[in-house]
Every structure is written in structure tokens, then in C-alpha cells.
C-alpha positions as a Python dict, from the first residue, in 0.01 Angstrom:
ca = {
    (1, 'M'): (0, 0, 0),
    (2, 'A'): (106, 354, -57),
    (3, 'T'): (328, 559, 185),
    (4, 'T'): (489, 881, 202),
    (5, 'S'): (857, 887, 202),
    (6, 'T'): (1162, 1103, 158),
    (7, 'E'): (1284, 879, -116),
    (8, 'P'): (1173, 940, -467),
    (9, 'R'): (872, 730, -564),
    (10, 'I'): (795, 536, -872),
    (11, 'R'): (482, 707, -972),
    (12, 'E'): (385, 435, -1214),
    (13, 'L'): (345, 188, -925),
    (14, 'D'): (83, 435, -762),
    (15, 'G'): (-105, 422, -1086),
    (16, 'V'): (-86, 34, -1080),
    (17, 'R'): (-214, 30, -730),
    (18, 'G'): (-497, 249, -839),
    (19, 'V'): (-582, 8, -1114),
    (20, 'A'): (-600, -267, -865),
    (21, 'C'): (-829, -72, -636),
    (22, 'L'): (-1056, 11, -923),
    (23, 'L'): (-1095, -324, -1042),
    (24, 'V'): (-1221, -455, -703),
    (25, 'L'): (-1440, -148, -640),
    (26, 'V'): (-1606, -161, -972),
    (27, 'W'): (-1691, -528, -942),
    (28, 'H'): (-1813, -515, -576),
    (29, 'Y'): (-2012, -192, -638),
    (30, 'F'): (-2152, -235, -1009),
    (31, 'G'): (-2075, -597, -1092),
    (32, 'A'): (-2159, -827, -808),
    (33, 'T'): (-2486, -622, -723),
    (34, 'V'): (-2636, -695, -1065),
    (35, 'A'): (-2786, -1025, -1116),
    (36, 'V'): (-2719, -1202, -1446),
    (37, 'A'): (-2826, -1566, -1490),
    (38, 'K'): (-2564, -1802, -1621),
    (39, 'D'): (-2805, -1908, -1917),
    (40, 'H'): (-2855, -1554, -2019),
    (41, 'W'): (-2693, -1434, -2330),
    (42, 'A'): (-2468, -1203, -2124),
    (43, 'G'): (-2396, -1469, -1857),
    (44, 'P'): (-2051, -1576, -1988),
    (45, 'A'): (-1938, -1206, -2036),
    (46, 'W'): (-2063, -1113, -1697),
    (47, 'Q'): (-1873, -1418, -1544),
    (48, 'A'): (-1548, -1299, -1719),
    (49, 'F'): (-1614, -944, -1593),
    (50, 'G'): (-1645, -1088, -1241),
    (51, 'K'): (-1297, -1268, -1273),
    (52, 'L'): (-1139, -947, -1406),
    (53, 'G'): (-1267, -751, -1100),
    (54, 'L'): (-1158, -1001, -859),
    (55, 'S'): (-819, -1023, -1026),
    (56, 'G'): (-762, -665, -870),
    (57, 'V'): (-667, -867, -553),
    (58, 'D'): (-415, -1066, -742),
    (59, 'L'): (-269, -736, -860),
    (60, 'F'): (-255, -627, -504),
    (61, 'F'): (-65, -950, -419),
    (62, 'V'): (188, -906, -718),
    (63, 'L'): (250, -552, -621),
    (64, 'S'): (297, -618, -256),
    (65, 'G'): (550, -900, -326),
    (66, 'F'): (733, -655, -560),
    (67, 'L'): (759, -373, -300),
    (68, 'I'): (816, -591, 11),
    (69, 'G'): (1049, -819, -174),
    (70, 'G'): (1256, -531, -292),
    (71, 'I'): (1279, -369, 52),
    (72, 'L'): (1390, -701, 208),
    (73, 'F'): (1653, -752, -72),
    (74, 'D'): (1781, -401, -22),
    (75, 'H'): (1818, -418, 349),
    (76, 'R'): (1861, -791, 434),
    (77, 'D'): (2201, -693, 586),
    (78, 'S'): (2090, -421, 810),
    (79, 'P'): (2133, -483, 1187),
    (80, 'N'): (1789, -378, 1256),
    (81, 'Y'): (1622, -568, 955),
    (82, 'F'): (1337, -721, 1142),
    (83, 'K'): (1265, -424, 1380),
    (84, 'T'): (1243, -159, 1105),
    (85, 'F'): (1048, -385, 874),
    (86, 'Y'): (795, -480, 1121),
    (87, 'V'): (751, -128, 1277),
    (88, 'R'): (685, 14, 929),
    (89, 'R'): (443, -270, 854),
    (90, 'V'): (258, -200, 1180),
    (91, 'C'): (220, 157, 1091),
    (92, 'R'): (89, 90, 751),
    (93, 'I'): (-157, -186, 810),
    (94, 'F'): (-274, -176, 1179),
    (95, 'P'): (-437, 161, 1233),
    (96, 'I'): (-729, 133, 981),
    (97, 'Y'): (-761, -240, 1016),
    (98, 'Y'): (-801, -228, 1396),
    (99, 'L'): (-1013, 95, 1380),
    (100, 'I'): (-1268, -82, 1166),
    (101, 'F'): (-1252, -408, 1380),
    (102, 'L'): (-1285, -232, 1714),
    (103, 'A'): (-1562, -9, 1582),
    (104, 'M'): (-1755, -326, 1510),
    (105, 'C'): (-1674, -476, 1848),
    (106, 'V'): (-1797, -162, 2021),
    (107, 'L'): (-2119, -143, 1824),
    (108, 'M'): (-2181, -512, 1915),
    (109, 'A'): (-2118, -444, 2284),
    (110, 'V'): (-2367, -157, 2292),
    (111, 'G'): (-2641, -367, 2128),
    (112, 'A'): (-2646, -208, 1779),
    (113, 'R'): (-2752, -539, 1630),
    (114, 'E'): (-3100, -499, 1810),
    (115, 'R'): (-3128, -121, 1728),
    (116, 'F'): (-3017, -144, 1363),
    (117, 'S'): (-3161, -478, 1222),
    (118, 'F'): (-3007, -397, 879),
    (119, 'L'): (-2668, -479, 1004),
    (120, 'D'): (-2750, -846, 1006),
    (121, 'L'): (-2872, -838, 650),
    (122, 'W'): (-2527, -831, 506),
    (123, 'L'): (-2260, -657, 726),
    (124, 'W'): (-2270, -883, 1031),
    (125, 'K'): (-2425, -1192, 882),
    (126, 'D'): (-2234, -1512, 952),
    (127, 'M'): (-1914, -1333, 1098),
    (128, 'M'): (-1625, -1523, 1159),
    (129, 'P'): (-1501, -1559, 1534),
    (130, 'L'): (-1383, -1215, 1648),
    (131, 'W'): (-1047, -1372, 1761),
    (132, 'S'): (-958, -1469, 1416),
    (133, 'Y'): (-988, -1104, 1294),
    (134, 'A'): (-780, -989, 1587),
    (135, 'T'): (-495, -1238, 1489),
    (136, 'F'): (-507, -1207, 1109),
    (137, 'T'): (-626, -1573, 1092),
    (138, 'Q'): (-977, -1503, 947),
    (139, 'N'): (-888, -1652, 604),
    (140, 'V'): (-848, -1980, 766),
    (141, 'S'): (-1171, -1947, 944),
    (142, 'M'): (-1329, -1852, 626),
    (143, 'A'): (-1172, -2151, 454),
    (144, 'F'): (-1330, -2395, 725),
    (145, 'A'): (-1668, -2198, 718),
    (146, 'G'): (-1685, -2219, 335),
    (147, 'H'): (-1764, -1849, 300),
    (148, 'A'): (-1642, -1490, 367),
    (149, 'G'): (-1871, -1410, 648),
    (150, 'G'): (-2011, -1064, 717),
    (151, 'K'): (-1914, -800, 463),
    (152, 'W'): (-1800, -563, 747),
    (153, 'L'): (-1462, -750, 758),
    (154, 'A'): (-1500, -996, 470),
    (155, 'M'): (-1252, -819, 247),
    (156, 'T'): (-977, -855, 533),
    (157, 'W'): (-906, -1211, 419),
    (158, 'S'): (-653, -1075, 173),
    (159, 'V'): (-489, -858, 441),
    (160, 'A'): (-460, -1174, 654),
    (161, 'V'): (-280, -1356, 368),
    (162, 'E'): (-45, -1061, 327),
    (163, 'E'): (35, -1044, 705),
    (164, 'Q'): (96, -1410, 717),
    (165, 'F'): (341, -1347, 431),
    (166, 'Y'): (506, -1063, 614),
    (167, 'M'): (562, -1283, 908),
    (168, 'L'): (725, -1568, 722),
    (169, 'F'): (905, -1425, 406),
    (170, 'P'): (1147, -1192, 588),
    (171, 'L'): (1290, -1500, 782),
    (172, 'V'): (1344, -1669, 439),
    (173, 'V'): (1535, -1366, 294),
    (174, 'W'): (1742, -1333, 613),
    (175, 'A'): (1826, -1698, 668),
    (176, 'L'): (1907, -1817, 328),
    (177, 'P'): (2173, -1726, 69),
    (178, 'R'): (2029, -1494, -198),
    (179, 'R'): (2043, -1766, -466),
    (180, 'A'): (1877, -1997, -248),
    (181, 'V'): (1604, -1751, -191),
    (182, 'I'): (1545, -1740, -569),
    (183, 'V'): (1522, -2121, -589),
    (184, 'F'): (1273, -2090, -298),
    (185, 'L'): (1068, -1837, -489),
    (186, 'I'): (1055, -2047, -800),
    (187, 'A'): (957, -2338, -617),
    (188, 'T'): (664, -2174, -448),
    (189, 'V'): (540, -2045, -787),
    (190, 'F'): (480, -2405, -887),
    (191, 'F'): (381, -2519, -535),
    (192, 'A'): (80, -2293, -507),
    (193, 'P'): (-120, -2435, -819),
    (194, 'V'): (-54, -2786, -667),
    (195, 'C'): (-203, -2668, -332),
    (196, 'R'): (-506, -2533, -518),
    (197, 'V'): (-566, -2868, -679),
    (198, 'L'): (-518, -3059, -359),
    (199, 'V'): (-790, -2854, -188),
    (200, 'A'): (-1014, -2795, -496),
    (201, 'E'): (-1304, -2984, -332),
    (202, 'R'): (-1277, -2780, -11),
    (203, 'G'): (-1490, -2477, -89),
    (204, 'V'): (-1299, -2150, -67),
    (205, 'W'): (-967, -2310, 61),
    (206, 'F'): (-811, -2269, -273),
    (207, 'Y'): (-886, -1905, -271),
    (208, 'T'): (-816, -1781, 87),
    (209, 'L'): (-537, -1982, 227),
    (210, 'L'): (-174, -1850, 207),
    (211, 'P'): (-16, -2162, 47),
    (212, 'C'): (-257, -2145, -246),
    (213, 'R'): (-191, -1766, -306),
    (214, 'T'): (191, -1762, -280),
    (215, 'D'): (236, -1757, -660),
    (216, 'C'): (104, -1422, -681),
    (217, 'L'): (316, -1283, -389),
    (218, 'T'): (644, -1453, -509),
    (219, 'L'): (607, -1364, -877),
    (220, 'G'): (602, -1012, -749),
    (221, 'V'): (921, -1077, -538),
    (222, 'L'): (1085, -1242, -829),
    (223, 'T'): (1009, -934, -1049),
    (224, 'A'): (1171, -722, -768),
    (225, 'F'): (1482, -932, -797),
    (226, 'V'): (1497, -910, -1179),
    (227, 'V'): (1488, -511, -1176),
    (228, 'R'): (1788, -527, -933),
    (229, 'Q'): (1999, -706, -1190),
    (230, 'P'): (2155, -427, -1408),
    (231, 'A'): (2226, -683, -1688),
    (232, 'A'): (1876, -802, -1684),
    (233, 'V'): (1734, -453, -1690),
    (234, 'A'): (1964, -360, -1986),
    (235, 'W'): (1857, -668, -2190),
    (236, 'L'): (1485, -587, -2116),
    (237, 'R'): (1529, -235, -2247),
    (238, 'R'): (1680, -361, -2562),
    (239, 'N'): (1414, -632, -2622),
    (240, 'L'): (1067, -488, -2601),
    (241, 'W'): (931, -801, -2769),
    (242, 'F'): (989, -1001, -2445),
    (243, 'H'): (766, -767, -2240),
    (244, 'R'): (498, -785, -2519),
    (245, 'G'): (534, -1150, -2554),
    (246, 'L'): (515, -1220, -2182),
    (247, 'I'): (208, -1003, -2128),
    (248, 'A'): (24, -1116, -2447),
    (249, 'G'): (111, -1487, -2380),
    (250, 'A'): (6, -1484, -2015),
    (251, 'F'): (-322, -1282, -2098),
    (252, 'G'): (-402, -1522, -2376),
    (253, 'L'): (-390, -1805, -2116),
    (254, 'V'): (-604, -1599, -1874),
    (255, 'V'): (-863, -1568, -2139),
    (256, 'L'): (-858, -1939, -2221),
    (257, 'V'): (-898, -2050, -1857),
    (258, 'S'): (-1167, -1773, -1800),
    (259, 'V'): (-1399, -1920, -2070),
    (260, 'A'): (-1339, -2280, -1944),
    (261, 'T'): (-1580, -2446, -1703),
    (262, 'T'): (-1549, -2281, -1354),
    (263, 'K'): (-1517, -2617, -1186),
    (264, 'S'): (-1249, -2731, -1426),
    (265, 'L'): (-927, -2856, -1271),
    (266, 'W'): (-731, -2653, -1531),
    (267, 'V'): (-879, -2331, -1408),
    (268, 'I'): (-818, -2402, -1041),
    (269, 'L'): (-457, -2521, -1128),
    (270, 'T'): (-361, -2228, -1350),
    (271, 'Y'): (-585, -1925, -1346),
    (272, 'H'): (-429, -1711, -1066),
    (273, 'T'): (-83, -1788, -1194),
    (274, 'W'): (-130, -1662, -1537),
    (275, 'V'): (-314, -1372, -1402),
    (276, 'A'): (-10, -1297, -1169),
    (277, 'L'): (222, -1338, -1467),
    (278, 'V'): (25, -1071, -1657),
    (279, 'Y'): (44, -833, -1375),
    (280, 'A'): (418, -906, -1302),
    (281, 'G'): (483, -847, -1674),
    (282, 'V'): (299, -500, -1638),
    (283, 'I'): (511, -414, -1328),
    (284, 'L'): (824, -528, -1501),
    (285, 'L'): (734, -301, -1811),
    (286, 'V'): (668, 25, -1611),
    (287, 'T'): (971, -20, -1387),
    (288, 'T'): (1219, -80, -1661),
    (289, 'R'): (1067, 131, -1951),
    (290, 'P'): (930, 445, -1805),
    (291, 'E'): (891, 588, -2158),
    (292, 'S'): (642, 318, -2263),
    (293, 'P'): (278, 397, -2322),
    (294, 'V'): (169, 174, -2037),
    (295, 'S'): (395, 374, -1812),
    (296, 'A'): (250, 696, -1924),
    (297, 'V'): (-110, 548, -1844),
    (298, 'C'): (0, 452, -1498),
    (299, 'R'): (161, 799, -1433),
    (300, 'N'): (-186, 943, -1466),
    (301, 'R'): (-258, 1187, -1169),
    (302, 'T'): (-610, 1043, -1084),
    (303, 'L'): (-489, 690, -1099),
    (304, 'G'): (-195, 787, -876),
    (305, 'W'): (-421, 956, -633),
    (306, 'I'): (-655, 655, -615),
    (307, 'G'): (-344, 444, -553),
    (308, 'L'): (-226, 663, -274),
    (309, 'I'): (-560, 620, -81),
    (310, 'S'): (-617, 276, -204),
    (311, 'Y'): (-579, 91, 128),
    (312, 'G'): (-854, 303, 282),
    (313, 'V'): (-1075, 258, -12),
    (314, 'Y'): (-1027, -122, -6),
    (315, 'M'): (-1102, -141, 377),
    (316, 'F'): (-1392, 94, 374),
    (317, 'H'): (-1574, 17, 51),
    (318, 'Q'): (-1787, -278, 152),
    (319, 'L'): (-1859, -122, 495),
    (320, 'V'): (-1997, 195, 338),
    (321, 'Q'): (-2174, 6, 68),
    (322, 'G'): (-2364, -207, 327),
    (323, 'L'): (-2445, 91, 546),
    (324, 'C'): (-2585, 295, 268),
    (325, 'H'): (-2802, 21, 116),
    (326, 'G'): (-2900, -103, 463),
    (327, 'A'): (-2980, 237, 623),
    (328, 'I'): (-3144, 391, 329),
    (329, 'L'): (-3310, 118, 136),
    (330, 'H'): (-3316, -157, 411),
    (331, 'Q'): (-3178, -413, 166),
    (332, 'V'): (-2841, -578, 92),
    (333, 'P'): (-2653, -399, -186),
    (334, 'A'): (-2832, -467, -527),
    (335, 'I'): (-2892, -258, -833),
    (336, 'R'): (-3238, -318, -969),
    (337, 'S'): (-3356, 26, -997),
    (338, 'G'): (-3249, 388, -1051),
    (339, 'V'): (-3283, 457, -679),
    (340, 'D'): (-3041, 154, -605),
    (341, 'L'): (-2786, 296, -859),
    (342, 'A'): (-2806, 634, -695),
    (343, 'V'): (-2743, 482, -353),
    (344, 'T'): (-2451, 307, -496),
    (345, 'V'): (-2302, 603, -645),
    (346, 'L'): (-2351, 783, -302),
    (347, 'A'): (-2151, 500, -148),
    (348, 'V'): (-1868, 541, -397),
    (349, 'G'): (-1843, 922, -311),
    (350, 'L'): (-1856, 858, 61),
    (351, 'T'): (-1589, 564, 43),
    (352, 'F'): (-1334, 800, -162),
    (353, 'G'): (-1410, 1081, 76),
    (354, 'L'): (-1362, 863, 383),
    (355, 'A'): (-1033, 722, 239),
    (356, 'T'): (-908, 1054, 164),
    (357, 'V'): (-969, 1186, 510),
    (358, 'S'): (-817, 877, 651),
    (359, 'F'): (-503, 901, 447),
    (360, 'Y'): (-421, 1277, 491),
    (361, 'G'): (-569, 1297, 842),
    (362, 'M'): (-415, 981, 990),
    (363, 'E'): (-225, 747, 764),
    (364, 'R'): (40, 960, 631),
    (365, 'H'): (145, 1084, 974),
    (366, 'L'): (160, 733, 1102),
    (367, 'L'): (370, 647, 799),
    (368, 'R'): (609, 927, 871),
    (369, 'L'): (630, 783, 1232),
    (370, 'G'): (731, 453, 1095),
    (371, 'K'): (1009, 614, 883),
    (372, 'R'): (1166, 745, 1221),
    (373, 'V'): (1304, 390, 1265),
    (374, 'P'): (1558, 397, 973),
    (375, 'W'): (1738, 119, 819),
    (376, 'A'): (2074, 84, 971),
    (377, 'P'): (2377, 35, 727),
    (378, 'A'): (2495, -303, 706),
    (379, 'R'): (2802, -387, 932),
    (380, 'R'): (2982, -555, 653),
    (381, 'P'): (2916, -510, 274),
    (382, 'E'): (2865, -816, 69),
    (383, 'P'): (2924, -862, -317),
    (384, 'A'): (2661, -690, -516),
    (385, 'V'): (2454, -999, -614),
    (386, 'V'): (2142, -793, -597),
    (387, 'D'): (2198, -443, -697),
    (388, 'A'): (1939, -179, -785),
    (389, 'P'): (1983, -50, -1152),
    (390, 'P'): (1994, 313, -1225),
    (391, 'T'): (1619, 312, -1311),
    (392, 'L'): (1538, 227, -942),
    (393, 'V'): (1809, 406, -777),
    (394, 'A'): (1670, 733, -914),
    (395, 'R'): (1308, 621, -866),
    (396, 'R'): (1285, 399, -551),
    (397, 'P'): (957, 230, -499),
    (398, 'A'): (777, 285, -168),
    (399, 'A'): (572, 2, 0),
}
């Protein structure tokens, strides 16, 4: 997610983050709320639209892997490696997360459920155990329950996946030689689809559990490694065909598995991997070829602003959506009339407004607080196996 930093930013990555945010937002607000039967002529197209929207989560995972992997590669020899990393992650993730969680706990304690019955329609329906939200293990509870639970905190399954990744991966980078880390990452890219197949008959296990989603995260980390190899960056800049071929080929496979039967083993095995490859290819393109048309689009100011406030948008959007439809129309979010559409548009505006206030009023100050714990220089420099090329030295990504 976005931060403020004294280091130069890669503006294109804010735009990429903004795209991820919009994909999720558009699907949840305007896609999932419109019922289209599978046997309707628009059914297959709507199903593909749904997969495209939900792929915004895959893009968030790839981008998080890229940013976090790059940070860990750059500072793995710092004496305060773990302290600085976790202090900054806490300042980034915890404030909004626990604000929303504690607000729900307080409302439950004062009997809001009895006073506002619409909360049980959608927002608090079939909640996971509160302790699972408090410990970032709700994705495991959701896997066993077979559903995401109440929408007040349903979207936090992906935050739990990332937090679990943040707990484990820094240990891998710190404990293993750099080349062994790369072997480990490549292995996990192949390991994740196997996990998805093994749990394919267990409901949402293949979607919410960390082992089944590591390919998205580790492909982002591998991309961070590649852009820190000067020879690789020089080769990529000379051979644009590779970027185009990687993105086009992976996108073609995404289309292929998207039109296949949703219960197909082929879809479960490969879909998220190919989606992650597409997004890794895009990140590789915008970080090594800033002059490309794709990079120019990602530098769009509006996309960059959305990327900056994207964490708040992601955390607030279903909460605001449920409150608006529940309090005004006494229904679960759905678009069946012009009034429903107007309420949804109102929810969009409130979501962006709340996220903007959150970022400028709270988040950026806490992020600066995290920056007060700097990375200490390494005690003994090592050979430059992983070096940042000039394109990244001048335009350092911020996590």
C-alpha cells in the first residue's frame, strides 16, 4: 500500500495500485450487485467481468510482493532488519484495520444489532470468530466455514494473507543465501497451484489460504529481484518484444482459463498464476521502461491519487456500501432500479471521501512515524549479487 517517504517514488506503481483498487471497487459496487443468470446471453461475459474485477486482489498481491521483496533484498544485512521492517508494517496496516475491527466490537457491545436490524442483513451476517480477526487468521476461519462471513470485515481475508506472508518471508530472506532465496521463490510459484488442486473440493480453501496464493506474492518478489540486476534491466530495455510476449502470452492463457468451466481442474490449477504473470509483466514493464505508453497511463494523476488512498478505499468500501443500502433502503447491496444505483453512487463518493480523510488526517502521519526507525547500514558489505539498477536508484519504490 502507499506511503509517504523522503525517498523518490515510482509514480507508475501508485497508478498500478490505483488500477487494482478500481478493479475491486467496480466489481463489488457495480458488478456483484447486478444479478445476471448464467443461462442469460450476457452470463459468460458477466462471469468473465467478475473474474477481472476480483483479479484486482491478485494485482495487490503481486505489487505487495514486489515492494516488500525489494525492501527486504535492499536491507537484508541491516542490523535492525526485523525491527525496522515490522515497525513500518505495523504503522501501515494496523491503524485502519483495528479501527474498523474495534468499531464493530464496540457497536456489538452496546447492542447495535438490536437497534439497527439492517446490520444483520449483510454486514454482520455469519461473522467469523472475533479472535480470528484480531489475530489475522480469519482467512483460515473462512476456509473452514466455506464463506467470507459478514461483509464488515470480509475483505480482510487478503490482509490476513499478506500479514502471514510478512511474518514468514523476512525470515526466508534473512536466513538463506540470496541464490537459495530465488530457488525457494521459484519453487513456491509451482507449489501454489498444486495446493489449489489438493484442496479444490474444500470450498474456498484454494482462494483464501496463504499456501494457495503464494504464487502471486512470490512472482512479485521475483520481479523485484529481476529489476535489481543491471544486466537483466539492460537486456529488457533492449528487447521490448519480451515484455509484449510475456504479457500477451499470459493474458491469452488468462482468457483461455476464464472461458473454461469454473469447476475445471485446469482453472483451479492455473488461473491465478497466469493472472499474476500478467501483472508481474506489467510491473516489470513500468519499472524498466518508464517511457512506454503503459507507464504513461500509470503516471496518470487520478490513478496515482487513488493508489495513494487505496488501502482506505479497500478497507472501507464494503462497510460503506452495506451501511448506505441498509440504512437508506433496508436491503443488501443490489442494483435493480435507479434509486439503488443512486445509493451505490453515494456510497462510492463516501468511500473515497472517507479514505481521503483517513490518509491525509491519520495514515500519512503514522507512516512518517514509522520512518523514524531508519534502516541501519550493514556492518559488513557483501558482494553486489542484488543491486538496484539506475532506474530504481533514482526512482525508489515505496511500500
